[in-house]
PDB file of N, CA, C and O in Angstrom, chain B, residues numbered from 101:
ATOM      1  N   MET B 101      22.507   9.065   3.675  1.00  0.00           N
ATOM      2  CA  MET B 101      23.440  10.151   3.927  1.00  0.00           C
ATOM      3  C   MET B 101      23.353  10.514   5.413  1.00  0.00           C
ATOM      4  O   MET B 101      22.263  10.680   5.960  1.00  0.00           O
ATOM      5  N   THR B 102      24.510  10.632   6.051  1.00  0.00           N
ATOM      6  CA  THR B 102      24.540  10.990   7.467  1.00  0.00           C
ATOM      7  C   THR B 102      24.270  12.487   7.645  1.00  0.00           C
ATOM      8  O   THR B 102      24.279  13.257   6.684  1.00  0.00           O
ATOM      9  N   ASP B 103      24.035  12.867   8.874  1.00  0.00           N
ATOM     10  CA  ASP B 103      23.802  14.280   9.170  1.00  0.00           C
ATOM     11  C   ASP B 103      24.986  15.145   8.757  1.00  0.00           C
ATOM     12  O   ASP B 103      24.806  16.224   8.192  1.00  0.00           O
ATOM     13  N   ILE B 104      26.186  14.676   9.037  1.00  0.00           N
ATOM     14  CA  ILE B 104      27.376  15.469   8.725  1.00  0.00           C
ATOM     15  C   ILE B 104      27.587  15.550   7.217  1.00  0.00           C
ATOM     16  O   ILE B 104      27.970  16.601   6.704  1.00  0.00           O
ATOM     17  N   GLN B 105      27.345  14.474   6.513  1.00  0.00           N
ATOM     18  CA  GLN B 105      27.446  14.526   5.053  1.00  0.00           C
ATOM     19  C   GLN B 105      26.427  15.512   4.490  1.00  0.00           C
ATOM     20  O   GLN B 105      26.728  16.267   3.566  1.00  0.00           O
ATOM     21  N   ASN B 106      25.231  15.499   5.048  1.00  0.00           N
ATOM     22  CA  ASN B 106      24.193  16.440   4.630  1.00  0.00           C
ATOM     23  C   ASN B 106      24.628  17.877   4.918  1.00  0.00           C
ATOM     24  O   ASN B 106      24.412  18.768   4.096  1.00  0.00           O
ATOM     25  N   ALA B 107      25.232  18.104   6.071  1.00  0.00           N
ATOM     26  CA  ALA B 107      25.705  19.439   6.432  1.00  0.00           C
ATOM     27  C   ALA B 107      26.807  19.894   5.475  1.00  0.00           C
ATOM     28  O   ALA B 107      26.855  21.067   5.104  1.00  0.00           O
ATOM     29  N   LYS B 108      27.692  18.982   5.073  1.00  0.00           N
ATOM     30  CA  LYS B 108      28.751  19.325   4.122  1.00  0.00           C
ATOM     31  C   LYS B 108      28.162  19.745   2.782  1.00  0.00           C
ATOM     32  O   LYS B 108      28.612  20.715   2.172  1.00  0.00           O
ATOM     33  N   VAL B 109      27.156  19.012   2.334  1.00  0.00           N
ATOM     34  CA  VAL B 109      26.502  19.345   1.067  1.00  0.00           C
ATOM     35  C   VAL B 109      25.853  20.721   1.153  1.00  0.00           C
ATOM     36  O   VAL B 109      25.977  21.532   0.235  1.00  0.00           O
ATOM     37  N   LEU B 110      25.163  20.978   2.254  1.00  0.00           N
ATOM     38  CA  LEU B 110      24.523  22.281   2.443  1.00  0.00           C
ATOM     39  C   LEU B 110      25.558  23.405   2.486  1.00  0.00           C
ATOM     40  O   LEU B 110      25.345  24.470   1.906  1.00  0.00           O
ATOM     41  N   ALA B 111      26.669  23.170   3.167  1.00  0.00           N
ATOM     42  CA  ALA B 111      27.725  24.183   3.232  1.00  0.00           C
ATOM     43  C   ALA B 111      28.297  24.446   1.843  1.00  0.00           C
ATOM     44  O   ALA B 111      28.555  25.593   1.479  1.00  0.00           O
ATOM     45  N   ASP B 112      28.493  23.385   1.077  1.00  0.00           N
ATOM     46  CA  ASP B 112      29.003  23.550  -0.292  1.00  0.00           C
ATOM     47  C   ASP B 112      28.035  24.332  -1.170  1.00  0.00           C
ATOM     48  O   ASP B 112      28.446  25.018  -2.105  1.00  0.00           O
ATOM     49  N   GLN B 113      26.746  24.223  -0.860  1.00  0.00           N
ATOM     50  CA  GLN B 113      25.718  24.953  -1.613  1.00  0.00           C
ATOM     51  C   GLN B 113      25.542  26.377  -1.117  1.00  0.00           C
ATOM     52  O   GLN B 113      24.740  27.135  -1.662  1.00  0.00           O
ATOM     53  N   GLY B 114      26.291  26.743  -0.079  1.00  0.00           N
ATOM     54  CA  GLY B 114      26.194  28.091   0.465  1.00  0.00           C
ATOM     55  C   GLY B 114      25.108  28.261   1.514  1.00  0.00           C
ATOM     56  O   GLY B 114      24.830  29.379   1.949  1.00  0.00           O
ATOM     57  N   LYS B 115      24.502  27.173   1.918  1.00  0.00           N
ATOM     58  CA  LYS B 115      23.452  27.214   2.948  1.00  0.00           C
ATOM     59  C   LYS B 115      24.098  26.998   4.311  1.00  0.00           C
ATOM     60  O   LYS B 115      23.886  25.986   4.979  1.00  0.00           O
ATOM     61  N   LEU B 116      24.893  27.992   4.692  1.00  0.00           N
ATOM     62  CA  LEU B 116      25.721  27.865   5.888  1.00  0.00           C
ATOM     63  C   LEU B 116      24.908  27.816   7.173  1.00  0.00           C
ATOM     64  O   LEU B 116      25.249  27.066   8.088  1.00  0.00           O
ATOM     65  N   ASP B 117      23.841  28.601   7.255  1.00  0.00           N
ATOM     66  CA  ASP B 117      23.023  28.595   8.470  1.00  0.00           C
ATOM     67  C   ASP B 117      22.442  27.212   8.741  1.00  0.00           C
ATOM     68  O   ASP B 117      22.418  26.753   9.883  1.00  0.00           O
ATOM     69  N   MET B 118      21.980  26.561   7.692  1.00  0.00           N
ATOM     70  CA  MET B 118      21.411  25.223   7.850  1.00  0.00           C
ATOM     71  C   MET B 118      22.496  24.215   8.227  1.00  0.00           C
ATOM     72  O   MET B 118      22.264  23.327   9.047  1.00  0.00           O
ATOM     73  N   ALA B 119      23.676  24.352   7.627  1.00  0.00           N
ATOM     74  CA  ALA B 119      24.787  23.459   7.938  1.00  0.00           C
ATOM     75  C   ALA B 119      25.222  23.618   9.395  1.00  0.00           C
ATOM     76  O   ALA B 119      25.476  22.630  10.084  1.00  0.00           O
ATOM     77  N   VAL B 120      25.306  24.848   9.854  1.00  0.00           N
ATOM     78  CA  VAL B 120      25.681  25.116  11.250  1.00  0.00           C
ATOM     79  C   VAL B 120      24.649  24.519  12.193  1.00  0.00           C
ATOM     80  O   VAL B 120      25.007  23.917  13.205  1.00  0.00           O
ATOM     81  N   LYS B 121      23.393  24.677  11.875  1.00  0.00           N
ATOM     82  CA  LYS B 121      22.322  24.141  12.728  1.00  0.00           C
ATOM     83  C   LYS B 121      22.441  22.623  12.852  1.00  0.00           C
ATOM     84  O   LYS B 121      22.316  22.078  13.949  1.00  0.00           O
ATOM     85  N   ILE B 122      22.680  21.945  11.746  1.00  0.00           N
ATOM     86  CA  ILE B 122      22.823  20.486  11.774  1.00  0.00           C
ATOM     87  C   ILE B 122      24.035  20.083  12.611  1.00  0.00           C
ATOM     88  O   ILE B 122      23.950  19.162  13.423  1.00  0.00           O
ATOM     89  N   CYS B 123      25.152  20.763  12.417  1.00  0.00           N
ATOM     90  CA  CYS B 123      26.368  20.442  13.173  1.00  0.00           C
ATOM     91  C   CYS B 123      26.171  20.655  14.668  1.00  0.00           C
ATOM     92  O   CYS B 123      26.598  19.832  15.478  1.00  0.00           O
ATOM     93  N   LYS B 124      25.537  21.739  15.029  1.00  0.00           N
ATOM     94  CA  LYS B 124      25.313  22.017  16.456  1.00  0.00           C
ATOM     95  C   LYS B 124      24.379  20.992  17.080  1.00  0.00           C
ATOM     96  O   LYS B 124      24.597  20.560  18.212  1.00  0.00           O
ATOM     97  N   GLN B 125      23.339  20.600  16.348  1.00  0.00           N
ATOM     98  CA  GLN B 125      22.445  19.551  16.850  1.00  0.00           C
ATOM     99  C   GLN B 125      23.205  18.242  17.001  1.00  0.00           C
ATOM    100  O   GLN B 125      23.042  17.525  17.989  1.00  0.00           O
ATOM    101  N   TYR B 126      24.027  17.943  16.021  1.00  0.00           N
ATOM    102  CA  TYR B 126      24.797  16.701  16.047  1.00  0.00           C
ATOM    103  C   TYR B 126      25.743  16.666  17.244  1.00  0.00           C
ATOM    104  O   TYR B 126      25.810  15.663  17.954  1.00  0.00           O
ATOM    105  N   THR B 127      26.471  17.754  17.468  1.00  0.00           N
ATOM    106  CA  THR B 127      27.442  17.775  18.566  1.00  0.00           C
ATOM    107  C   THR B 127      26.764  17.780  19.934  1.00  0.00           C
ATOM    108  O   THR B 127      27.363  17.357  20.922  1.00  0.00           O
ATOM    109  N   SER B 128      25.533  18.250  19.998  1.00  0.00           N
ATOM    110  CA  SER B 128      24.842  18.238  21.289  1.00  0.00           C
ATOM    111  C   SER B 128      24.345  16.841  21.654  1.00  0.00           C
ATOM    112  O   SER B 128      24.056  16.578  22.822  1.00  0.00           O
ATOM    113  N   HIS B 129      24.241  15.944  20.674  1.00  0.00           N
ATOM    114  CA  HIS B 129      23.738  14.592  20.925  1.00  0.00           C
ATOM    115  C   HIS B 129      24.798  13.511  20.784  1.00  0.00           C
ATOM    116  O   HIS B 129      24.567  12.369  21.181  1.00  0.00           O
ATOM    117  N   ASN B 130      25.943  13.843  20.232  1.00  0.00           N
ATOM    118  CA  ASN B 130      26.997  12.853  20.005  1.00  0.00           C
ATOM    119  C   ASN B 130      28.284  13.317  20.659  1.00  0.00           C
ATOM    120  O   ASN B 130      28.727  14.448  20.460  1.00  0.00           O
ATOM    121  N   THR B 131      28.877  12.428  21.441  1.00  0.00           N
ATOM    122  CA  THR B 131      30.106  12.806  22.136  1.00  0.00           C
ATOM    123  C   THR B 131      31.320  12.782  21.222  1.00  0.00           C
ATOM    124  O   THR B 131      32.313  13.452  21.505  1.00  0.00           O
ATOM    125  N   VAL B 132      31.263  12.031  20.141  1.00  0.00           N
ATOM    126  CA  VAL B 132      32.378  11.978  19.198  1.00  0.00           C
ATOM    127  C   VAL B 132      31.910  12.608  17.896  1.00  0.00           C
ATOM    128  O   VAL B 132      31.374  11.933  17.017  1.00  0.00           O
ATOM    129  N   GLY B 133      32.122  13.909  17.791  1.00  0.00           N
ATOM    130  CA  GLY B 133      31.686  14.638  16.614  1.00  0.00           C
ATOM    131  C   GLY B 133      32.816  15.443  16.005  1.00  0.00           C
ATOM    132  O   GLY B 133      32.640  16.617  15.680  1.00  0.00           O
ATOM    133  N   ASP B 134      33.987  14.814  15.846  1.00  0.00           N
ATOM    134  CA  ASP B 134      35.143  15.552  15.363  1.00  0.00           C
ATOM    135  C   ASP B 134      34.910  16.149  13.975  1.00  0.00           C
ATOM    136  O   ASP B 134      35.351  17.267  13.708  1.00  0.00           O
ATOM    137  N   ASP B 135      34.232  15.431  13.098  1.00  0.00           N
ATOM    138  CA  ASP B 135      33.961  15.969  11.759  1.00  0.00           C
ATOM    139  C   ASP B 135      32.984  17.140  11.803  1.00  0.00           C
ATOM    140  O   ASP B 135      33.086  18.071  11.003  1.00  0.00           O
ATOM    141  N   ALA B 136      32.047  17.090  12.730  1.00  0.00           N
ATOM    142  CA  ALA B 136      31.105  18.203  12.885  1.00  0.00           C
ATOM    143  C   ALA B 136      31.835  19.450  13.382  1.00  0.00           C
ATOM    144  O   ALA B 136      31.599  20.553  12.890  1.00  0.00           O
ATOM    145  N   TRP B 137      32.716  19.267  14.354  1.00  0.00           N
ATOM    146  CA  TRP B 137      33.487  20.411  14.860  1.00  0.00           C
ATOM    147  C   TRP B 137      34.415  20.960  13.790  1.00  0.00           C
ATOM    148  O   TRP B 137      34.618  22.171  13.698  1.00  0.00           O
ATOM    149  N   TYR B 138      34.978  20.068  12.978  1.00  0.00           N
ATOM    150  CA  TYR B 138      35.838  20.510  11.887  1.00  0.00           C
ATOM    151  C   TYR B 138      35.048  21.346  10.878  1.00  0.00           C
ATOM    152  O   TYR B 138      35.508  22.401  10.442  1.00  0.00           O
ATOM    153  N   LEU B 139      33.868  20.870  10.514  1.00  0.00           N
ATOM    154  CA  LEU B 139      33.038  21.614   9.563  1.00  0.00           C
ATOM    155  C   LEU B 139      32.627  22.968  10.142  1.00  0.00           C
ATOM    156  O   LEU B 139      32.621  23.972   9.429  1.00  0.00           O
ATOM    157  N   LEU B 140      32.286  22.998  11.419  1.00  0.00           N
ATOM    158  CA  LEU B 140      31.972  24.279  12.059  1.00  0.00           C
ATOM    159  C   LEU B 140      33.185  25.216  12.016  1.00  0.00           C
ATOM    160  O   LEU B 140      33.038  26.424  11.826  1.00  0.00           O
ATOM    161  N   GLY B 141      34.370  24.654  12.193  1.00  0.00           N
ATOM    162  CA  GLY B 141      35.584  25.460  12.094  1.00  0.00           C
ATOM    163  C   GLY B 141      35.770  26.042  10.704  1.00  0.00           C
ATOM    164  O   GLY B 141      36.135  27.208  10.559  1.00  0.00           O
ATOM    165  N   LEU B 142      35.519  25.235   9.685  1.00  0.00           N
ATOM    166  CA  LEU B 142      35.625  25.721   8.312  1.00  0.00           C
ATOM    167  C   LEU B 142      34.632  26.848   8.034  1.00  0.00           C
ATOM    168  O   LEU B 142      34.976  27.861   7.424  1.00  0.00           O
ATOM    169  N   ILE B 143      33.409  26.655   8.485  1.00  0.00           N
ATOM    170  CA  ILE B 143      32.372  27.662   8.242  1.00  0.00           C
ATOM    171  C   ILE B 143      32.722  28.960   8.965  1.00  0.00           C
ATOM    172  O   ILE B 143      32.625  30.042   8.385  1.00  0.00           O
ATOM    173  N   ASN B 144      33.127  28.853  10.223  1.00  0.00           N
ATOM    174  CA  ASN B 144      33.511  30.053  10.981  1.00  0.00           C
ATOM    175  C   ASN B 144      34.701  30.753  10.353  1.00  0.00           C
ATOM    176  O   ASN B 144      34.751  31.982  10.303  1.00  0.00           O
ATOM    177  N   ASP B 145      35.658  29.972   9.874  1.00  0.00           N
ATOM    178  CA  ASP B 145      36.831  30.554   9.230  1.00  0.00           C
ATOM    179  C   ASP B 145      36.423  31.287   7.953  1.00  0.00           C
ATOM    180  O   ASP B 145      36.903  32.387   7.682  1.00  0.00           O
ATOM    181  N   GLY B 146      35.555  30.684   7.189  1.00  0.00           N
ATOM    182  CA  GLY B 146      35.084  31.307   5.956  1.00  0.00           C
ATOM    183  C   GLY B 146      34.308  32.584   6.191  1.00  0.00           C
ATOM    184  O   GLY B 146      34.283  33.477   5.343  1.00  0.00           O
ATOM    185  N   GLU B 147      33.671  32.665   7.353  1.00  0.00           N
ATOM    186  CA  GLU B 147      32.908  33.866   7.691  1.00  0.00           C
ATOM    187  C   GLU B 147      33.771  34.904   8.392  1.00  0.00           C
ATOM    188  O   GLU B 147      33.278  35.966   8.771  1.00  0.00           O
ATOM    189  N   GLY B 148      35.064  34.604   8.569  1.00  0.00           N
ATOM    190  CA  GLY B 148      35.980  35.566   9.171  1.00  0.00           C
ATOM    191  C   GLY B 148      36.029  35.538  10.681  1.00  0.00           C
ATOM    192  O   GLY B 148      36.619  36.428  11.294  1.00  0.00           O
ATOM    193  N   SER B 149      35.430  34.547  11.289  1.00  0.00           N
ATOM    194  CA  SER B 149      35.423  34.430  12.741  1.00  0.00           C
ATOM    195  C   SER B 149      36.557  33.490  13.167  1.00  0.00           C
ATOM    196  O   SER B 149      36.334  32.320  13.479  1.00  0.00           O
ATOM    197  N   VAL B 150      37.762  34.030  13.171  1.00  0.00           N
ATOM    198  CA  VAL B 150      38.960  33.228  13.400  1.00  0.00           C
ATOM    199  C   VAL B 150      38.964  32.606  14.792  1.00  0.00           C
ATOM    200  O   VAL B 150      39.313  31.434  14.933  1.00  0.00           O
ATOM    201  N   ASP B 151      38.587  33.352  15.811  1.00  0.00           N
ATOM    202  CA  ASP B 151      38.598  32.819  17.176  1.00  0.00           C
ATOM    203  C   ASP B 151      37.670  31.620  17.308  1.00  0.00           C
ATOM    204  O   ASP B 151      38.037  30.606  17.902  1.00  0.00           O
ATOM    205  N   HIS B 152      36.474  31.738  16.755  1.00  0.00           N
ATOM    206  CA  HIS B 152      35.526  30.622  16.819  1.00  0.00           C
ATOM    207  C   HIS B 152      36.020  29.429  16.009  1.00  0.00           C
ATOM    208  O   HIS B 152      35.855  28.282  16.424  1.00  0.00           O
ATOM    209  N   SER B 153      36.620  29.695  14.865  1.00  0.00           N
ATOM    210  CA  SER B 153      37.110  28.584  14.050  1.00  0.00           C
ATOM    211  C   SER B 153      38.226  27.834  14.773  1.00  0.00           C
ATOM    212  O   SER B 153      38.275  26.605  14.730  1.00  0.00           O
ATOM    213  N   GLU B 154      39.121  28.567  15.438  1.00  0.00           N
ATOM    214  CA  GLU B 154      40.199  27.917  16.186  1.00  0.00           C
ATOM    215  C   GLU B 154      39.639  27.050  17.306  1.00  0.00           C
ATOM    216  O   GLU B 154      40.126  25.943  17.535  1.00  0.00           O
ATOM    217  N   ASP B 155      38.620  27.543  18.006  1.00  0.00           N
ATOM    218  CA  ASP B 155      37.985  26.756  19.066  1.00  0.00           C
ATOM    219  C   ASP B 155      37.402  25.462  18.508  1.00  0.00           C
ATOM    220  O   ASP B 155      37.546  24.399  19.112  1.00  0.00           O
ATOM    221  N   CYS B 156      36.751  25.556  17.368  1.00  0.00           N
ATOM    222  CA  CYS B 156      36.146  24.372  16.754  1.00  0.00           C
ATOM    223  C   CYS B 156      37.214  23.379  16.310  1.00  0.00           C
ATOM    224  O   CYS B 156      37.064  22.175  16.518  1.00  0.00           O
ATOM    225  N   PHE B 157      38.290  23.870  15.700  1.00  0.00           N
ATOM    226  CA  PHE B 157      39.369  22.974  15.283  1.00  0.00           C
ATOM    227  C   PHE B 157      40.001  22.294  16.488  1.00  0.00           C
ATOM    228  O   PHE B 157      40.340  21.112  16.429  1.00  0.00           O
ATOM    229  N   ARG B 158      40.162  23.034  17.582  1.00  0.00           N
ATOM    230  CA  ARG B 158      40.729  22.448  18.807  1.00  0.00           C
ATOM    231  C   ARG B 158      39.820  21.350  19.363  1.00  0.00           C
ATOM    232  O   ARG B 158      40.304  20.319  19.829  1.00  0.00           O
ATOM    233  N   LYS B 159      38.516  21.569  19.315  1.00  0.00           N
ATOM    234  CA  LYS B 159      37.581  20.542  19.788  1.00  0.00           C
ATOM    235  C   LYS B 159      37.655  19.297  18.914  1.00  0.00           C
ATOM    236  O   LYS B 159      37.594  18.177  19.421  1.00  0.00           O
ATOM    237  N   ALA B 160      37.784  19.486  17.604  1.00  0.00           N
ATOM    238  CA  ALA B 160      37.920  18.347  16.696  1.00  0.00           C
ATOM    239  C   ALA B 160      39.179  17.554  17.024  1.00  0.00           C
ATOM    240  O   ALA B 160      39.164  16.323  17.029  1.00  0.00           O
ATOM    241  N   ILE B 161      40.268  18.265  17.297  1.00  0.00           N
ATOM    242  CA  ILE B 161      41.534  17.598  17.619  1.00  0.00           C
ATOM    243  C   ILE B 161      41.471  16.934  18.989  1.00  0.00           C
ATOM    244  O   ILE B 161      42.061  15.873  19.190  1.00  0.00           O
ATOM    245  N   TYR B 162      40.769  17.541  19.920  1.00  0.00           N
ATOM    246  CA  TYR B 162      40.598  16.925  21.237  1.00  0.00           C
ATOM    247  C   TYR B 162      39.895  15.582  21.089  1.00  0.00           C
ATOM    248  O   TYR B 162      40.286  14.597  21.715  1.00  0.00           O
ATOM    249  N   LEU B 163      38.858  15.547  20.260  1.00  0.00           N
ATOM    250  CA  LEU B 163      38.093  14.312  20.061  1.00  0.00           C
ATOM    251  C   LEU B 163      38.845  13.297  19.204  1.00  0.00           C
ATOM    252  O   LEU B 163      38.676  12.088  19.367  1.00  0.00           O
ATOM    253  N   ASN B 164      39.670  13.793  18.297  1.00  0.00           N
ATOM    254  CA  ASN B 164      40.445  12.920  17.419  1.00  0.00           C
ATOM    255  C   ASN B 164      41.804  13.569  17.178  1.00  0.00           C
ATOM    256  O   ASN B 164      41.949  14.382  16.265  1.00  0.00           O
ATOM    257  N   PRO B 165      42.794  13.219  17.984  1.00  0.00           N
ATOM    258  CA  PRO B 165      44.107  13.847  17.863  1.00  0.00           C
ATOM    259  C   PRO B 165      44.763  13.661  16.494  1.00  0.00           C
ATOM    260  O   PRO B 165      45.743  14.340  16.187  1.00  0.00           O
ATOM    261  N   TYR B 166      44.245  12.764  15.680  1.00  0.00           N
ATOM    262  CA  TYR B 166      44.811  12.496  14.358  1.00  0.00           C
ATOM    263  C   TYR B 166      43.972  13.081  13.228  1.00  0.00           C
ATOM    264  O   TYR B 166      44.129  12.689  12.072  1.00  0.00           O
ATOM    265  N   HIS B 167      43.073  14.024  13.557  1.00  0.00           N
ATOM    266  CA  HIS B 167      42.236  14.656  12.531  1.00  0.00           C
ATOM    267  C   HIS B 167      43.125  15.587  11.722  1.00  0.00           C
ATOM    268  O   HIS B 167      43.354  16.738  12.092  1.00  0.00           O
ATOM    269  N   TYR B 168      43.619  15.058  10.611  1.00  0.00           N
ATOM    270  CA  TYR B 168      44.635  15.735   9.811  1.00  0.00           C
ATOM    271  C   TYR B 168      44.217  17.127   9.368  1.00  0.00           C
ATOM    272  O   TYR B 168      44.975  18.084   9.524  1.00  0.00           O
ATOM    273  N   GLU B 169      43.005  17.248   8.811  1.00  0.00           N
ATOM    274  CA  GLU B 169      42.555  18.533   8.275  1.00  0.00           C
ATOM    275  C   GLU B 169      42.461  19.591   9.370  1.00  0.00           C
ATOM    276  O   GLU B 169      42.847  20.741   9.160  1.00  0.00           O
ATOM    277  N   ALA B 170      41.954  19.206  10.528  1.00  0.00           N
ATOM    278  CA  ALA B 170      41.852  20.162  11.642  1.00  0.00           C
ATOM    279  C   ALA B 170      43.245  20.586  12.109  1.00  0.00           C
ATOM    280  O   ALA B 170      43.470  21.757  12.413  1.00  0.00           O
ATOM    281  N   LEU B 171      44.173  19.640  12.164  1.00  0.00           N
ATOM    282  CA  LEU B 171      45.540  19.968  12.552  1.00  0.00           C
ATOM    283  C   LEU B 171      46.163  20.959  11.574  1.00  0.00           C
ATOM    284  O   LEU B 171      46.833  21.905  11.987  1.00  0.00           O
ATOM    285  N   VAL B 172      45.945  20.744  10.290  1.00  0.00           N
ATOM    286  CA  VAL B 172      46.507  21.640   9.287  1.00  0.00           C
ATOM    287  C   VAL B 172      45.902  23.027   9.403  1.00  0.00           C
ATOM    288  O   VAL B 172      46.627  24.021   9.397  1.00  0.00           O
ATOM    289  N   HIS B 173      44.592  23.104   9.508  1.00  0.00           N
ATOM    290  CA  HIS B 173      43.941  24.418   9.607  1.00  0.00           C
ATOM    291  C   HIS B 173      44.353  25.162  10.871  1.00  0.00           C
ATOM    292  O   HIS B 173      44.558  26.375  10.842  1.00  0.00           O
ATOM    293  N   LEU B 174      44.471  24.446  11.965  1.00  0.00           N
ATOM    294  CA  LEU B 174      44.865  25.103  13.203  1.00  0.00           C
ATOM    295  C   LEU B 174      46.312  25.594  13.121  1.00  0.00           C
ATOM    296  O   LEU B 174      46.648  26.640  13.678  1.00  0.00           O
ATOM    297  N   SER B 175      47.149  24.856  12.441  1.00  0.00           N
ATOM    298  CA  SER B 175      48.545  25.289  12.322  1.00  0.00           C
ATOM    299  C   SER B 175      48.694  26.524  11.448  1.00  0.00           C
ATOM    300  O   SER B 175      49.649  27.286  11.597  1.00  0.00           O
ATOM    301  N   LEU B 176      47.747  26.720  10.535  1.00  0.00           N
ATOM    302  CA  LEU B 176      47.819  27.893   9.661  1.00  0.00           C
ATOM    303  C   LEU B 176      47.317  29.094  10.405  1.00  0.00           C
ATOM    304  O   LEU B 176      47.290  30.195   9.854  1.00  0.00           O
TER     305      LEU B 176
END
């Protein structure tokens, strides 16, 4: 299981702090972390931090202009 898959599982289990920590570590070491930025956007959105979630979705789209889920969330 990759780090991002592990973070998704943790987020689904409600362990958001641990998921955020994994995503932040991942993005600090990997230049192409569109899925990590997308997951951070989802977590921030779920916590009501709209500005932070939009920033994360934009970073995901910057890294992968075809990241469908990030495009949809940002458009909403």
